[in-house]
C-alpha positions in Angstrom: 0.8 1.4 9.8 0.7 3.9 12.7 0.2 2.6 16.3 -3.3 1.8 17.3 -5.3 -0.4 19.7 -4.8 -4.1 19.0 -7.0 -5.6 16.3 -8.0 -9.2 15.8 -4.9 -11.4 15.4 -4.8 -14.1 12.8 -3.3 -17.6 13.2 -0.2 -17.7 15.3 1.7 -20.2 13.2 4.2 -18.7 10.6 4.4 -19.2 6.9 7.2 -21.4 5.6 10.5 -19.7 5.2 11.1 -18.2 1.8 14.2 -19.0 -0.3 17.3 -16.9 0.3 17.2 -15.7 -3.3 14.3 -13.4 -3.5 14.3 -13.7 -7.3 13.2 -17.3 -6.8 10.5 -16.7 -4.2 7.5 -16.7 -6.5 8.6 -19.6 -8.6 9.4 -21.8 -5.6 6.2 -21.0 -3.7 4.0 -21.6 -6.7 5.9 -24.8 -7.7 5.4 -26.2 -4.2 1.7 -25.4 -4.3 1.2 -27.0 -7.7 3.0 -30.2 -6.6 0.9 -30.5 -3.5 -1.7 -33.2 -3.5 -4.5 -30.9 -2.2 -5.9 -28.2 -4.5 -3.9 -25.0 -4.4 -5.6 -22.0 -2.7 -7.4 -19.7 -5.1 -4.8 -16.9 -4.8 -2.0 -19.3 -5.7 -4.0 -20.5 -8.8 -4.3 -17.0 -10.0 -0.7 -16.2 -9.3 0.4 -19.3 -11.3 -1.4 -17.9 -14.3 -0.3 -14.9 -16.3 -0.6 -11.9 -14.0 -0.8 -8.3 -15.1 1.8 -7.1 -12.6 5.5 -8.3 -12.6 5.1 -10.4 -9.5 8.7 -11.5 -9.2 10.0 -7.9 -9.4 7.4 -6.8 -6.8 8.6 -9.6 -4.4 12.2 -8.5 -5.0 11.4 -4.9 -4.3 9.6 -5.9 -1.0 12.6 -8.0 0.0 15.0 -5.1 -0.7 13.0 -2.6 1.3 12.7 -5.1 4.2 16.4 -6.1 4.1 18.4 -5.7 7.3 20.6 -3.1 5.5 17.6 -0.7 5.5 17.6 -0.9 9.3 13.9 -0.6 9.6 13.6 2.6 7.5 12.8 4.9 10.4 12.5 8.5 9.3 15.7 10.5 9.8 18.0 7.5 9.8 20.6 6.2 7.2 18.4 3.2 6.6 15.5 5.5 5.6 17.8 7.4 3.3 18.9 4.1 1.6 15.3 3.2 1.1 14.7 6.7 -0.5 17.6 6.2 -2.9 16.3 2.7 -3.9 12.8 4.1 -4.6 14.1 7.1 -6.6 16.0 4.7 -8.8 13.0 2.4 -9.1 10.7 5.2 -10.2 13.2 6.4 -12.8 14.1 2.9 -14.1 10.4 2.1 -14.7 9.8 5.2 -16.7 7.3 6.7 -14.2 7.4 10.5 -14.7 7.7 13.1 -11.9 4.6 15.0 -10.8 4.7 18.4 -12.7 8.5 18.2 -12.7 8.9 17.2 -9.1 10.1 13.8 -8.0 10.3 14.5 -4.3 8.4 16.6 -1.8 10.3 17.5 1.4 8.7 18.5 4.6 9.7 19.0 8.3 7.8 18.2 11.5 8.2 17.9 15.2 8.3 14.4 16.7 5.5 13.7 19.0 7.6 11.8 21.6 10.9 13.6 21.5 9.9 17.0 20.2 12.9 16.8 17.8 12.7 18.3 14.3 12.6 15.7 11.5 13.1 16.1 7.8 10.8 13.8 5.7 10.7 13.1 2.0 7.8 11.9 -0.1 8.7 10.4 -3.4 6.3 11.1 -6.3 5.5 9.8 -9.7 2.7 10.1 -12.2 1.1 8.3 -15.2 -0.7 11.0 -17.3 -4.3 10.3 -18.1 -5.4 10.0 -21.8 -8.8 11.5 -21.3 -8.7 13.6 -18.1 -5.0 14.4 -17.5 -6.0 17.2 -15.1 -8.0 14.8 -12.8 -6.1 12.5 -10.4 -6.4 9.2 -8.6 -3.7 9.2 -5.8 -2.2 5.9 -4.8 -0.3 6.1 -1.5 1.9 3.7 0.5 4.3 4.7 3.3 7.9 3.4 3.0 9.1 4.3 6.5 8.9 1.9 9.5 10.1 1.7 13.1 13.8 1.4 12.7 16.0 -0.4 15.3 14.8 -0.7 18.9 16.8 -2.4 21.7 19.2 -3.8 19.1 16.5 -5.4 17.1 15.6 -4.4 13.5 12.0 -3.8 12.8 12.1 -4.7 9.1 8.5 -3.9 8.3 8.1 -6.3 5.4 4.3 -6.2 5.5 4.2 -2.8 7.2 4.8 -1.4 4.7 7.4 -2.6 2.3 4.5 -4.5 0.8 2.4 -1.5 -0.1 5.4 0.4 -1.4 6.5 -2.4 -3.7 2.9 -2.8 -4.8 2.5 0.8 -6.0 5.7 0.4 -8.0 4.2 -2.7 -9.7 0.9 -1.1 -10.3 2.5 2.0 -11.6 4.6 0.0 -14.1 1.5 -1.7 -15.4 -0.4 1.6 -15.7 2.6 3.1 -17.6 2.2 0.3 -20.2 -1.6 0.6 -20.2 -2.3 4.4 -19.8 -5.4 5.2 -17.7 -8.1 7.8 -18.5 -7.3 9.8 -15.4 -3.8 10.7 -14.3 -2.5 8.4 -11.5 -0.3 9.9 -8.9 2.0 7.5 -7.1 3.2 8.7 -3.7 5.6 6.8 -1.5 5.1 8.6 1.7 7.5 9.1 4.6 6.9 9.4 8.4 3.5 7.6 8.5 4.7 5.8 11.7 5.3 9.2 13.3 1.7 10.5 12.9 0.8 10.3 9.1 3.3 13.2 8.6 3.9 12.5 4.9 0.2 12.4 4.1 -0.4 15.5 6.1 2.4 17.3 4.2 0.9 16.1 0.9 -2.4 17.6 1.8 -0.9 20.9 3.2 1.2 21.4 0.1 -0.4 19.4 -2.6 1.5 18.6 -5.8 -1.9 18.6 -7.7 -5.0 20.6 -6.9 -7.0 18.9 -4.1 -10.3 19.6 -5.9 -9.1 17.7 -8.9 -8.4 14.5 -6.9 -11.0 11.9 -7.7 -10.0 9.7 -4.7 -7.2 8.2 -2.7 -6.3 4.5 -2.7 -4.1 3.7 0.2 -2.1 0.5 0.6 -0.7 -0.4 4.0 -0.1 -4.1 5.0 -1.2 -6.1 2.0 1.1 -9.1 1.9 0.3 -11.3 4.9 -2.9 -13.2 5.5 -3.1 -17.0 5.8 -6.9 -16.6 5.8 -6.5 -14.9 2.4 -8.6 -11.9 3.5 -8.1 -8.3 2.5 -10.1 -5.4 3.7 -11.3 -2.4 1.7 -12.2 0.2 4.3 -13.9 3.5 3.5 -17.4 2.6 2.1 -19.1 3.6 5.4 -18.0 7.2 4.7 -18.3 7.0 0.9 -21.2 4.5 0.2 -21.1 5.3 -3.5 -17.9 3.3 -3.7 -19.7 0.2 -2.3 -20.8 -1.2 -5.8 -17.3 -0.7 -7.1 -15.8 -2.7 -4.2 -18.5 -5.4 -4.6 -17.8 -5.7 -8.3 -14.1 -6.2 -7.7 -14.7 -8.6 -4.8 -16.9 -10.8 -7.0 -14.1 -11.7 -9.3 -11.2 -11.6 -6.9 -9.4 -14.9 -6.1 -9.1 -13.8 -2.5 -11.7 -12.7 0.0 -12.2 -8.9 -0.2 -14.2 -7.6 2.7 -15.6 -4.2 3.6 -15.6 -2.7 7.1 -13.3 -1.3 9.8 -14.5 2.2 9.0 -17.4 3.1 11.3 -17.1 5.3 14.5 -19.5 2.9 16.2 -16.8 0.2 16.3 -14.8 -0.6 19.4 -11.5 1.3 19.9 -8.9 0.1 17.4 -11.4 -1.4 15.0 -12.2 1.8 13.1 -9.3 2.3 10.7 -10.5 5.7 9.3 -7.5 7.5 10.7 -5.2 4.5 11.0 -3.0 5.2 8.0 -2.2 7.8 5.3 -5.8 7.9 3.9 -6.8 9.7 7.0 -5.6 13.2 6.0 -7.3 12.8 2.6 -10.6 11.9 4.3 -10.3 15.0 6.6 -10.5 17.3 3.6 -13.3 15.4 2.0 -11.4 13.3 -0.5 -12.9 9.8 -0.8 -10.7 6.9 0.0 -10.5 3.2 0.0 -7.8 1.7 2.3 -6.6 -1.8 1.5 -5.0 -3.7 4.3 -5.1 -6.9 6.3 -6.0 -7.7 9.9 -3.3 -7.5 12.5 -1.0 -10.6 12.7 1.7 -11.7 15.1 4.3 -9.6 13.1 2.4 -6.3 13.5 5.0 -3.8 14.9 7.2 -6.7 15.8 10.7 -7.7 14.7 9.1 -10.8 13.2 7.6 -8.7 10.4 10.2 -10.0 7.9 10.1 -11.2 4.3 10.2 -14.8 5.5 6.8 -14.4 7.1 4.7 -12.9 4.3 2.3 -15.1 2.3 3.5 -14.6 -1.3 0.6 -16.2 -3.2 -1.9 -14.0 -1.3 0.3 -10.9 -1.8 0.3 -11.3 -5.6 -3.4 -11.9 -5.7 -4.1 -9.0 -3.3 -2.2 -6.6 -5.5 -3.9 -7.9 -8.6 -7.2 -7.2 -6.9 -6.1 -3.7 -5.9 -5.1 -3.0 -9.5 -8.5 -4.2 -10.6 -10.1 -1.7 -8.3 -7.8 1.1 -9.6 -8.8 0.3 -13.2 -12.5 0.3 -12.4 -12.2 3.6 -10.4 -10.4 5.1 -13.3 -13.2 4.1 -15.6 -15.8 5.7 -13.3 -13.9 8.7 -12.2 -16.4 11.2 -13.4 -19.2 9.6 -11.4 -17.0 9.5 -8.3 -16.2 13.2 -8.6 -19.9 13.9 -9.0 -20.7 11.9 -5.8 -18.1 13.5 -3.6 -20.6 16.0 -2.2 -23.1 13.4 -1.3 -21.1 11.4 1.3 -22.2 11.4 4.9 
């Protein structure tokens, strides 16, 4: 997520270390929870049951993106290029089609701090709708992060390997269960440098902007010991409130609304804090899913060892539920676009 004023920080203690083998992460965590004498948290109970997404694969994808070999995935670096190549393979391997023949969307921009020219690359995929193939719900998550600073790798496990791995998992489920509306999956570059990938998407859209039902943005969705996830955006688009409430009522985690009003103190309004911002600026409704700041925010400690896996799986299941419901009600969302404040 892009730099901003400091938000409320959660508990300072860290989650238990994950096993070295990422393929064993989910099994080990859930086994430990089920063997504990106290009742398992709700999110762990859901994750222990049959989930719609491939949770183990999602955790492996997060671990790969946040590995030291990716060197923090800063735009314009070899580590970012390695992340690109991994994502391109993942889209292809999971049978997610390009968007109108295009798998990538390149763009250039001037860095705000060094005034250097950077080349960014968004990675695109689409699941075609069965009823309204020419109407789109756009799922976004940025895959870049902060790179290496003062010799320390900023791995960006939660920010935002988590969101990127999540859209892959959601996309794979949707491919097996085709939606009514077409779903565009966009792994965006250069968010940390000023939402540049999202701005490029809007400036040169791969699908017509007036055919986009809404944007669902995922940024920091894997780390919350309080098991709280925010859905920001209903202040601007109140017609989305009943949909969020419906999803929240059956979620195994706490899904909250807020962080989207200009009346909030500096840093608490997330309206322009991530890649949903450029969509909002052109009137496209959004819901942004993310957690509160934690000790790993823009810190080298944002590593795979410190995510909360049970919460992560349940959070992504909740987000998938929201996407399914938005797809079912896409016609009404399009009709309501002109009535937002």
